[in-house]
VMD Tcl script that draws the C-alpha trace (Angstrom):
set ca {
  {0.00 0.00 0.00}
  {1.14 3.64 -0.41}
  {0.92 6.67 -2.67}
  {2.12 6.34 -6.25}
  {2.67 9.07 -8.88}
  {2.90 9.31 -12.64}
  {2.90 12.23 -15.09}
  {2.05 12.86 -18.71}
  {2.95 15.87 -20.89}
  {0.10 17.15 -23.04}
  {0.38 18.53 -26.60}
  {0.58 22.03 -25.09}
  {3.57 21.06 -22.94}
  {1.47 21.02 -19.76}
  {2.09 18.20 -17.28}
  {-0.76 16.03 -16.05}
  {-0.08 14.36 -12.73}
  {-1.66 11.02 -11.77}
  {-1.81 10.10 -8.10}
  {-2.78 6.60 -6.86}
  {-3.67 6.17 -3.18}
  {-3.53 2.36 -2.64}
  {-4.84 0.83 0.57}
  {-4.46 -2.88 1.35}
  {-7.17 -4.48 3.49}
  {-5.91 -7.42 5.58}
  {-6.88 -11.05 4.97}
  {-7.18 -13.09 8.15}
  {-6.33 -16.70 8.90}
  {-7.70 -18.44 12.00}
  {-6.29 -21.86 12.97}
  {-7.93 -23.97 15.70}
  {-6.59 -27.14 17.33}
  {-9.06 -29.18 19.36}
  {-9.70 -32.70 20.64}
  {-12.88 -34.72 21.28}
  {-13.63 -38.21 22.54}
  {-14.72 -41.00 20.20}
  {-18.44 -40.75 19.46}
  {-18.72 -37.07 20.40}
  {-19.89 -34.31 18.04}
  {-17.74 -31.22 17.44}
  {-19.66 -28.17 16.20}
  {-17.64 -25.70 14.09}
  {-18.66 -23.06 11.53}
  {-22.21 -24.40 11.36}
  {-21.11 -28.02 10.78}
  {-20.72 -31.06 13.04}
  {-17.70 -33.37 12.91}
  {-16.96 -36.76 14.51}
  {-13.85 -37.91 12.62}
  {-10.26 -36.64 13.00}
  {-8.91 -34.45 10.21}
  {-8.23 -30.93 8.96}
  {-11.29 -28.91 7.93}
  {-11.52 -25.56 6.14}
  {-13.99 -22.70 5.81}
  {-13.77 -19.16 4.46}
  {-15.61 -15.88 4.91}
  {-15.43 -12.69 2.84}
  {-14.98 -9.42 4.75}
  {-16.78 -6.16 3.94}
  {-13.73 -5.21 1.85}
  {-13.98 -8.37 -0.26}
  {-10.97 -10.10 1.28}
  {-11.24 -13.75 2.26}
  {-10.69 -14.89 5.84}
  {-9.60 -18.52 6.09}
  {-10.65 -20.75 9.00}
  {-8.77 -24.01 9.65}
  {-9.78 -26.69 12.17}
  {-7.32 -29.44 13.16}
  {-9.48 -31.98 14.96}
  {-8.11 -34.91 16.94}
  {-10.21 -37.79 18.32}
  {-9.22 -39.79 21.42}
  {-10.31 -43.42 21.71}
  {-12.68 -44.35 24.51}
  {-11.06 -46.36 27.30}
  {-11.52 -50.12 27.27}
  {-13.70 -50.82 30.33}
  {-14.76 -54.08 31.95}
  {-16.78 -54.96 35.05}
  {-15.43 -58.02 36.83}
  {-16.54 -60.30 39.66}
  {-20.29 -60.51 38.97}
  {-22.32 -63.61 38.14}
  {-25.42 -63.24 36.00}
  {-27.57 -65.04 38.62}
  {-27.76 -64.87 42.43}
  {-30.04 -66.29 45.07}
  {-31.61 -63.66 47.26}
  {-29.79 -64.87 50.36}
  {-26.35 -64.97 48.68}
  {-25.35 -61.66 50.27}
  {-22.22 -59.71 49.37}
  {-19.99 -60.19 46.31}
  {-16.81 -58.16 45.78}
  {-16.71 -56.53 42.34}
  {-13.90 -54.81 40.48}
  {-13.39 -52.79 37.33}
  {-10.69 -52.55 34.67}
  {-9.04 -50.04 34.50}
  {-9.14 -49.33 38.22}
  {-10.35 -46.00 39.53}
  {-13.91 -45.89 38.15}
  {-17.25 -45.97 39.92}
  {-19.89 -48.69 40.37}
  {-23.63 -48.08 40.33}
  {-26.83 -50.08 40.35}
  {-29.34 -51.80 42.58}
  {-27.66 -53.34 45.61}
  {-24.28 -51.73 44.91}
  {-22.25 -49.95 47.58}
  {-18.64 -49.10 46.83}
  {-16.97 -52.29 45.57}
  {-19.77 -54.59 46.79}
  {-22.92 -56.03 45.27}
  {-25.42 -57.32 47.81}
  {-28.12 -59.57 46.34}
  {-30.19 -59.34 49.51}
  {-30.25 -55.53 49.32}
  {-30.89 -55.58 45.56}
  {-33.98 -57.76 45.98}
  {-35.73 -60.03 43.51}
  {-35.53 -58.81 39.92}
  {-33.11 -58.27 37.05}
  {-30.76 -55.35 37.63}
  {-28.18 -53.53 35.47}
  {-24.90 -53.10 37.34}
  {-22.65 -50.48 35.74}
  {-18.94 -49.70 35.99}
  {-18.00 -46.25 34.64}
  {-14.46 -45.03 34.05}
  {-13.04 -41.70 32.83}
  {-9.45 -41.62 31.53}
  {-6.82 -38.87 31.64}
  {-8.18 -37.40 28.37}
  {-11.61 -36.90 29.93}
  {-13.13 -39.70 27.81}
  {-15.74 -41.83 29.59}
  {-16.89 -45.37 28.88}
  {-18.83 -47.98 30.85}
  {-19.57 -51.69 31.05}
  {-22.91 -53.15 32.18}
  {-23.71 -56.59 33.56}
  {-27.35 -57.61 33.98}
  {-27.84 -59.58 37.18}
  {-30.88 -61.69 38.02}
  {-31.76 -62.15 41.70}
  {-34.22 -64.92 42.58}
  {-35.62 -66.31 45.85}
  {-34.38 -69.74 44.65}
  {-37.53 -71.61 45.64}
  {-36.84 -73.71 42.56}
  {-34.05 -76.06 43.68}
  {-32.42 -75.81 40.25}
  {-31.21 -72.36 41.28}
  {-29.65 -73.36 44.58}
  {-26.40 -74.49 43.01}
  {-24.53 -72.27 40.59}
  {-21.85 -73.43 38.19}
  {-18.42 -72.99 39.76}
  {-15.77 -71.58 37.44}
  {-12.55 -69.71 38.06}
  {-10.47 -67.91 35.42}
  {-6.94 -66.55 35.89}
  {-5.00 -64.45 35.18}
  {-7.45 -61.77 34.12}
  {-6.44 -59.49 32.41}
  {-4.09 -61.70 30.37}
  {-2.27 -61.86 27.01}
  {-4.63 -64.39 25.43}
  {-3.43 -67.31 27.51}
  {-5.31 -68.20 30.70}
  {-6.44 -71.08 32.90}
  {-10.01 -72.01 33.76}
  {-11.14 -74.29 36.55}
  {-14.66 -75.75 36.37}
  {-16.44 -77.94 38.92}
  {-18.38 -80.02 36.39}
  {-18.21 -81.02 32.72}
  {-19.16 -77.93 30.70}
  {-19.45 -76.56 27.22}
  {-16.98 -73.66 26.93}
  {-17.44 -70.89 24.34}
  {-15.23 -67.84 23.73}
  {-16.97 -64.93 21.96}
  {-15.53 -61.60 20.78}
  {-17.17 -58.17 21.06}
  {-18.85 -58.62 17.65}
  {-20.56 -61.83 18.80}
  {-18.30 -64.13 16.76}
  {-17.56 -67.52 18.31}
  {-13.78 -67.99 18.45}
  {-13.67 -71.26 20.38}
  {-16.11 -73.95 21.41}
  {-15.42 -77.22 23.19}
  {-16.73 -79.63 25.82}
  {-14.27 -79.69 28.74}
  {-14.21 -82.09 31.63}
  {-14.33 -81.04 35.26}
  {-10.95 -79.71 36.37}
  {-8.26 -77.25 35.24}
  {-7.61 -76.33 31.61}
  {-5.07 -74.02 29.98}
  {-6.57 -72.11 27.04}
  {-4.24 -70.28 24.66}
  {-5.36 -67.85 21.93}
  {-2.18 -66.28 20.48}
  {-4.00 -64.57 17.60}
  {-6.56 -62.60 19.58}
  {-6.10 -58.83 19.84}
  {-6.47 -56.62 22.89}
  {-10.10 -56.25 23.94}
  {-12.90 -57.68 26.05}
  {-14.18 -61.18 25.31}
  {-16.95 -63.31 26.82}
  {-16.27 -66.83 28.09}
  {-19.52 -68.78 28.48}
  {-19.55 -71.98 30.51}
  {-22.69 -74.14 30.17}
  {-23.01 -76.86 32.79}
  {-25.72 -79.46 33.31}
  {-28.09 -76.97 34.93}
  {-26.54 -73.51 35.07}
  {-24.77 -71.20 32.61}
  {-22.14 -68.71 33.70}
  {-20.57 -65.90 31.64}
  {-17.22 -64.33 32.49}
  {-15.50 -61.35 30.89}
  {-11.97 -61.97 29.67}
  {-9.75 -58.89 29.27}
  {-6.84 -59.28 26.86}
  {-4.01 -56.73 27.01}
  {-1.09 -57.14 24.62}
}
mol new
graphics top color blue
foreach p $ca { graphics top sphere $p radius 0.5 }
foreach p [lrange $ca 0 end-1] q [lrange $ca 1 end] { graphics top cylinder $p $q radius 0.2 }
display resetview
């Protein structure tokens, strides 16, 4: 911008002077960096975004100059969360069961829940959702829910539950199960796909799944009368 001059001599030897007053209006650029959690909506410039990426928009000023807006959006994964230590069925008089969550540091909620305990007697007869909720260092929150049935167990079929123990948990895809009766064992991934199915005799069995990826899996044990489902957490 500035003042610029030029001159021209006419046929009568008179000078004509040309003066240009040039003003430059600024163009603006606005760059934003922001982060959301997986599944959240980010509202920017009249649009909503859920995926990571770089997004652009522009706006013309009153002087006709474009202002450029740039959004660099990052998306954090939700934490992998699992509620451990709960059966899917309890007799009313069973009392207290100690529950835990992975990762540690979350909160438990639901009928009959107090701190790290589930009390079937307090919960009462019915089917109850028990929830473990965890928020990670990025502020992203996820939860895991186990539905628990509590019965008065008047029917003698309910007086004995299937005994099964699984360790270590979490694990790297290799773990041991101990069952107190012959059972059909099924391993299912988060998409509902059956990865393993076998009839195992009463006792201890080492199960090894070297090709599974990190995640939460369901191990279903079906005995003569009762069925029990455990969550298997794989960390690699």
